[in-house]
Structures are given as C-alpha cells and as structure tokens.
MARBA-3410 file (N, C-alpha, C, O; in Angstrom, 1 decimal):
95
-35.7,-37.9,-127.2,-35.6,-39.3,-126.8,-35.3,-40.1,-128.1,-35.8,-39.9,-129.1 ~ -34.5,-41.1,-127.9,-34.1,-42.0,-129.0,-35.2,-43.0,-129.2,-35.7,-43.6,-128.2 ~ -35.7,-43.1,-130.4,-36.7,-44.1,-130.7,-36.3,-45.1,-131.7,-37.0,-46.1,-131.9 ~ -35.2,-44.9,-132.5,-34.9,-45.7,-133.6,-33.4,-46.0,-133.5,-32.6,-45.2,-133.2 ~ -33.1,-47.3,-133.8,-31.7,-47.6,-134.0,-31.5,-48.4,-135.2,-32.4,-49.2,-135.6
-30.4,-48.4,-135.9,-30.1,-49.1,-137.1,-28.9,-50.0,-136.8,-27.8,-49.5,-136.4 ~ -29.0,-51.2,-137.1,-27.8,-52.1,-136.9,-27.3,-52.5,-138.3,-28.1,-52.7,-139.2 ~ -26.0,-52.5,-138.5,-25.4,-52.7,-139.8,-25.2,-54.2,-140.1,-25.5,-55.1,-139.3 ~ -24.6,-54.4,-141.2,-24.3,-55.7,-141.6,-23.0,-56.2,-141.0,-22.3,-55.5,-140.3 ~ -22.7,-57.5,-141.2,-21.4,-58.0,-140.7,-20.2,-57.2,-141.3,-19.2,-57.1,-140.6
-20.4,-56.7,-142.5,-19.3,-56.0,-143.2,-19.0,-54.6,-142.5,-17.8,-54.3,-142.2 ~ -20.0,-53.9,-142.3,-19.9,-52.5,-141.7,-19.6,-52.5,-140.2,-18.7,-51.8,-139.7 ~ -20.4,-53.4,-139.5,-20.2,-53.6,-138.1,-20.3,-52.3,-137.2,-19.5,-52.1,-136.3 ~ -21.3,-51.5,-137.6,-21.6,-50.2,-136.8,-23.1,-50.2,-136.5,-23.9,-50.4,-137.4 ~ -23.4,-49.9,-135.3,-24.8,-49.6,-134.9,-25.0,-48.1,-134.7,-24.2,-47.5,-134.0
-26.0,-47.6,-135.2,-26.3,-46.2,-135.2,-27.6,-45.9,-134.4,-28.6,-46.6,-134.7 ~ -27.6,-44.9,-133.6,-28.8,-44.5,-132.8,-29.3,-43.2,-133.4,-28.5,-42.3,-133.7 ~ -30.6,-43.1,-133.7,-31.2,-41.9,-134.2,-32.4,-41.5,-133.3,-33.0,-42.3,-132.6 ~ -32.6,-40.2,-133.4,-33.8,-39.7,-132.7,-35.0,-39.9,-133.6,-34.9,-40.3,-134.7 ~ -36.2,-39.5,-133.1,-37.4,-39.7,-133.9,-37.5,-38.9,-135.1,-38.3,-39.1,-136.0
-36.6,-37.8,-135.3,-36.6,-37.0,-136.4,-35.5,-37.5,-137.5,-35.3,-36.8,-138.5 ~ -34.9,-38.6,-137.1,-33.9,-39.1,-138.1,-32.5,-38.6,-137.9,-31.6,-38.8,-138.7 ~ -32.2,-37.8,-136.8,-30.9,-37.2,-136.5,-30.0,-38.3,-135.9,-30.5,-39.0,-134.9 ~ -28.8,-38.4,-136.4,-27.9,-39.4,-135.8,-27.4,-38.9,-134.5,-27.0,-37.8,-134.3 ~ -27.5,-39.8,-133.4,-27.2,-39.4,-132.1,-25.9,-40.1,-131.6,-25.1,-39.5,-130.9
-25.7,-41.3,-132.0,-24.5,-42.0,-131.6,-24.2,-43.2,-132.5,-25.1,-43.7,-133.2 ~ -23.0,-43.6,-132.5,-22.5,-44.8,-133.2,-21.8,-45.7,-132.3,-21.0,-45.2,-131.4 ~ -22.0,-47.0,-132.4,-21.3,-48.0,-131.5,-20.7,-49.0,-132.4,-21.2,-49.4,-133.4 ~ -19.4,-49.4,-132.1,-18.8,-50.5,-132.9,-19.5,-51.8,-132.6,-19.7,-52.2,-131.4 ~ -20.0,-52.4,-133.6,-20.7,-53.7,-133.4,-22.0,-53.7,-134.2,-22.4,-52.7,-134.9
-22.7,-54.8,-134.1,-24.0,-55.0,-134.9,-24.9,-55.9,-134.2,-24.6,-56.4,-133.1 ~ -26.0,-56.2,-134.8,-27.1,-57.1,-134.1,-27.4,-56.5,-132.8,-27.5,-57.2,-131.8 ~ -27.7,-55.2,-132.7,-27.9,-54.5,-131.4,-29.4,-54.7,-131.0,-30.3,-54.8,-131.8 ~ -29.6,-54.7,-129.7,-30.9,-54.7,-129.1,-30.9,-54.0,-127.8,-29.9,-54.1,-127.0 ~ -32.0,-53.4,-127.4,-32.1,-52.8,-126.1,-32.6,-53.9,-125.2,-33.4,-54.8,-125.6
-32.2,-53.9,-123.9,-32.7,-54.8,-122.9,-34.2,-54.4,-122.7,-34.6,-53.2,-122.9 ~ -35.0,-55.3,-122.2,-36.4,-55.0,-122.0,-36.7,-53.7,-121.1,-37.6,-53.0,-121.3 ~ -35.8,-53.5,-120.1,-36.0,-52.3,-119.3,-35.4,-51.0,-119.9,-35.4,-50.0,-119.2 ~ -34.8,-51.1,-121.1,-34.2,-50.0,-121.8,-33.0,-49.4,-121.1,-32.7,-48.2,-121.3 ~ -32.4,-50.1,-120.2,-31.3,-49.6,-119.4,-29.9,-50.0,-120.0,-28.9,-49.5,-119.6
-29.9,-50.9,-121.0,-28.6,-51.3,-121.6,-28.9,-51.5,-123.1,-30.0,-51.9,-123.6 ~ -27.8,-51.3,-123.9,-27.8,-51.6,-125.3,-26.8,-52.8,-125.4,-25.7,-52.7,-125.1 ~ -27.3,-53.9,-126.0,-26.4,-55.1,-126.2,-26.1,-55.1,-127.7,-26.9,-55.1,-128.6 ~ -24.8,-55.2,-127.9,-24.3,-55.1,-129.3,-23.3,-56.3,-129.5,-22.4,-56.5,-128.6 ~ -23.4,-57.0,-130.6,-22.4,-58.0,-131.0,-21.1,-57.2,-131.3,-21.1,-56.3,-132.2
-20.0,-57.6,-130.7,-18.7,-56.9,-130.9,-18.3,-56.8,-132.3,-18.6,-57.7,-133.1 ~ -17.7,-55.7,-132.7,-17.2,-55.5,-134.1,-15.9,-56.3,-134.3,-15.5,-56.5,-135.5 ~ -15.2,-56.7,-133.2,-14.0,-57.4,-133.4,-14.0,-58.9,-133.0,-13.0,-59.6,-133.3 ~ -15.1,-59.4,-132.4,-15.2,-60.8,-132.1,-16.7,-61.1,-132.0,-17.5,-60.3,-132.4 ~ -17.0,-62.3,-131.7,-18.4,-62.8,-131.6,-19.0,-62.6,-130.2,-20.0,-63.1,-129.9
-18.3,-61.8,-129.3,-18.7,-61.6,-128.0,-19.8,-60.5,-128.0,-19.8,-59.7,-128.9 ~ -20.6,-60.4,-127.0,-21.6,-59.4,-126.8,-21.0,-58.3,-125.9,-20.4,-58.6,-124.9 ~ -21.2,-57.0,-126.3,-20.8,-55.9,-125.5,-22.1,-55.2,-124.9,-23.1,-55.1,-125.7 ~ -22.1,-54.9,-123.7,-23.3,-54.3,-123.0,-22.9,-52.9,-122.7,-22.0,-52.6,-121.9 ~ -23.7,-51.9,-123.2,-23.5,-50.5,-122.9,-24.5,-50.1,-122.0,-25.7,-50.1,-122.3
-24.1,-49.6,-120.8,-25.1,-49.2,-119.8,-25.8,-47.9,-120.2,-25.1,-47.0,-120.8 ~ -27.1,-47.7,-120.0,-27.8,-46.5,-120.3,-28.4,-45.9,-119.0,-29.0,-44.9,-119.1 ~ -28.1,-46.5,-117.9,-28.5,-46.0,-116.6,-29.9,-45.6,-116.5,-30.8,-46.4,-116.4 ~ -30.2,-44.3,-116.5,-31.5,-43.7,-116.4,-32.2,-43.5,-117.7,-32.9,-42.5,-117.9 ~ -32.0,-44.4,-118.7,-32.5,-44.2,-120.0,-31.6,-43.6,-120.9,-30.4,-43.2,-120.5
-32.0,-43.4,-122.1,-31.1,-42.9,-123.2,-30.7,-41.4,-122.9,-29.7,-40.9,-123.4 ~ -31.6,-40.7,-122.2,-31.2,-39.3,-121.9,-30.0,-39.2,-121.1,-29.2,-38.3,-121.3 ~ -29.8,-40.1,-120.2,-28.6,-40.1,-119.4,-27.4,-40.4,-120.2,-26.3,-39.8,-120.0 ~ -27.5,-41.3,-121.1,-26.4,-41.6,-122.0,-26.0,-40.4,-122.9,-24.8,-40.1,-123.0 ~ -27.0,-39.7,-123.4,-26.7,-38.5,-124.1,-26.1,-37.4,-123.3,-25.2,-36.7,-123.7
-26.6,-37.3,-122.1,-26.0,-36.3,-121.1,-24.5,-36.6,-120.9,-23.7,-35.7,-120.9 ~ -24.2,-37.8,-120.7,-22.8,-38.2,-120.5,-21.9,-37.9,-121.7,-20.8,-37.4,-121.6 ~ -22.5,-38.2,-122.9,-21.8,-37.9,-124.1,-21.5,-36.4,-124.3,-20.4,-35.9,-124.6 ~ -22.6,-35.6,-124.0,-22.4,-34.1,-124.1,-21.4,-33.6,-123.1,-20.6,-32.7,-123.4 ~ -21.5,-34.2,-121.9,-20.5,-33.8,-120.9,-19.1,-34.1,-121.2,-18.2,-33.3,-121.1
-18.9,-35.3,-121.7,-17.5,-35.8,-122.1,-16.9,-34.9,-123.2,-15.7,-34.7,-123.2 ~ -17.8,-34.4,-124.1,-17.3,-33.7,-125.2,-17.4,-32.2,-125.0,-17.2,-31.4,-126.0 ~ -17.7,-31.7,-123.8,-17.9,-30.3,-123.6,-16.7,-29.4,-124.0,-17.0,-28.3,-124.5 ~ -15.5,-29.8,-123.7,-14.3,-29.0,-124.1,-14.2,-28.9,-125.6,-13.8,-27.9,-126.1 ~ -14.5,-30.0,-126.3,-14.4,-30.0,-127.7,-15.4,-29.0,-128.3,-15.2,-28.3,-129.2
-16.7,-29.1,-127.7,-17.7,-28.2,-128.2,-17.4,-26.7,-128.0,-17.9,-25.9,-128.7 ~ -16.6,-26.4,-127.0,-16.2,-25.0,-126.7,-15.4,-24.5,-127.9,-15.6,-23.4,-128.4 ~ -14.5,-25.4,-128.4,-13.7,-25.0,-129.5,-14.3,-25.2,-130.9,-14.0,-24.5,-131.9 ~ -15.3,-26.1,-131.0,-16.0,-26.4,-132.2,-17.5,-26.4,-132.0,-18.1,-27.4,-132.1 ~ -18.1,-25.2,-131.7,-19.5,-25.2,-131.3,-20.4,-25.6,-132.5,-21.5,-26.1,-132.3
-19.9,-25.5,-133.7,-20.8,-25.9,-134.9,-20.9,-27.5,-134.9,-21.8,-28.0,-135.6 ~ -20.1,-28.2,-134.2,-20.1,-29.7,-134.2,-21.1,-30.2,-133.1,-21.4,-31.4,-133.1 ~ -21.5,-29.3,-132.2,-22.3,-29.7,-131.1,-23.7,-30.2,-131.6,-24.4,-29.4,-132.3 ~ -24.1,-31.4,-131.3,-25.4,-31.9,-131.8,-26.6,-31.1,-131.1,-26.5,-30.8,-130.0 ~ -27.6,-31.0,-131.9,-28.8,-30.3,-131.4,-29.4,-31.0,-130.1,-30.0,-30.3,-129.3
-29.2,-32.3,-130.0,-29.8,-33.0,-128.9,-29.2,-32.5,-127.6,-29.9,-32.5,-126.5 ~ -28.0,-32.0,-127.5,-27.4,-31.4,-126.3,-28.2,-30.2,-125.8,-28.3,-29.9,-124.6 ~ -28.7,-29.4,-126.8,-29.5,-28.3,-126.5,-31.0,-28.6,-126.3,-31.6,-28.1,-125.3 ~ -31.5,-29.4,-127.1,-33.0,-29.7,-127.1,-33.4,-30.4,-125.8,-34.4,-30.0,-125.2 ~ -32.6,-31.3,-125.3,-32.9,-32.0,-124.1,-32.3,-31.4,-122.9,-32.4,-31.9,-121.8
-31.8,-30.2,-123.0,-31.2,-29.5,-121.8,-30.0,-30.2,-121.3,-29.8,-30.2,-120.1 ~ -29.2,-30.8,-122.2,-28.1,-31.6,-121.7,-26.8,-30.7,-121.9,-25.8,-31.2,-122.4 ~ -26.8,-29.5,-121.5,-25.7,-28.6,-121.5,-24.6,-29.2,-120.6,-24.9,-29.8,-119.6 ~ -23.4,-29.0,-121.0,-22.2,-29.4,-120.2,-22.2,-28.6,-118.9,-22.5,-27.4,-118.9 ~ -21.9,-29.2,-117.8,-21.8,-28.5,-116.5,-20.4,-28.3,-116.1,-20.1,-27.7,-115.1
END
C-alpha cells in the first residue's frame, strides 16, 4: 500500500509515489499533490499550467497499481526485469 508521496518544486514539476519501504511506485506530471480525504483521487497542480489535475484512484491505490500493472503487462513479458515488485507483492499480476 502506498503511504508516502513526494511533491517536487516548481522547477521539477513531478510528483512521485512511494510505498512504505521507499520503493518508487509511480510518477505524475505536476506538483503540490494531495490526496482527497476519501483517498479516492490524487489532485496535482498541472506541470504545464496552473490548473489542477485529478487522478482517480477508484478503490484505493491498490486499484491504481493494478491498472498500471495491467496496462504494462505486454511490456513486462518482454522486459520482466523492469516489472516492479509491487505487481507481485500485492498480487497484481496481469490478467
């Protein structure tokens, strides 16, 4: 489960999500990120404008990670060494 996120400066403009062990899970273009109180969305200030971008997390961050693992499943077949441990640890194998 994701417990930590790091938001960058105006110059870098990248928000990074980490698990509790410090493993990088995801990067989002933008900064000044915050989770909504219900943990169902990540709100990030756009990297290209001053608008806010809302990233749905649906059933929590596990669902977001599952979608990411699923979207990249064909890539991971060809490059299994690139597959993040979180896809295996949380049982988020591609279907």
